[in-house]
C-alpha positions as CSV (number, residue, x, y, z in Angstrom):
1,M,-21.1,-11.0,40.4
2,S,-25.0,-11.5,41.2
3,E,-26.5,-8.4,40.2
4,K,-29.0,-6.5,43.0
5,M,-31.8,-4.5,41.8
6,I,-32.0,-0.8,43.8
7,D,-34.1,2.1,43.5
8,L,-32.9,5.2,42.3
9,E,-34.5,8.8,42.7
10,V,-34.1,11.5,39.5
11,K,-35.3,13.9,39.7
12,V,-36.1,16.2,37.0
13,T,-38.5,18.7,36.1
14,M,-42.1,18.0,33.5
15,E,-40.0,18.8,30.9
16,E,-37.0,17.2,31.1
17,M,-39.3,14.3,31.8
18,K,-40.7,14.4,28.7
19,K,-37.7,14.4,26.2
20,I,-36.1,12.2,28.0
21,G,-39.6,9.7,27.4
22,E,-39.9,10.7,23.5
23,Y,-36.5,10.1,23.7
24,C,-36.1,6.8,25.4
25,R,-39.5,5.6,23.4
26,D,-37.8,6.4,19.9
27,K,-34.5,4.9,20.3
28,G,-36.4,1.9,22.3
29,V,-34.3,2.1,25.7
30,N,-35.2,1.6,28.6
31,F,-34.0,4.9,30.3
32,S,-32.2,2.9,33.4
33,E,-30.1,0.6,31.3
34,W,-30.0,3.8,29.9
35,M,-29.1,6.0,32.5
36,R,-26.6,2.5,33.8
37,S,-25.2,2.7,30.5
38,L,-24.1,6.4,30.5
39,A,-22.5,6.8,34.1
40,L,-20.7,3.6,33.8
41,K,-19.0,5.3,31.1
42,E,-18.4,8.6,32.6
43,I,-17.0,6.0,35.4
44,E,-14.7,5.1,32.5
45,R,-14.1,7.3,31.4
46,R,-12.8,10.1,34.1
47,A,-11.1,7.3,35.3
48,Q,-9.4,7.2,31.9
49,E,-8.2,10.8,32.2
50,K,-6.9,10.2,35.8
51,K,-4.5,8.0,35.3
52,E,-3.5,9.8,31.4
53,E,-3.2,13.1,34.1
54,E,-0.3,10.6,36.6
55,K,1.7,10.1,33.5
56,P,4.9,10.7,34.4
57,A,6.0,13.8,31.2
């Protein structure tokens, strides 16, 4: 599978952006990669929850 990069706009306040920027610098993470990772983990978590809800009792 080849990767295709797209631009994504995220709306945040200036105060939120400062907090995010400080966190990324402190942890040495790239904001885009970090957000992608968080989003994929959340999708997987919700898919797992849905599977568990659908299991017969």
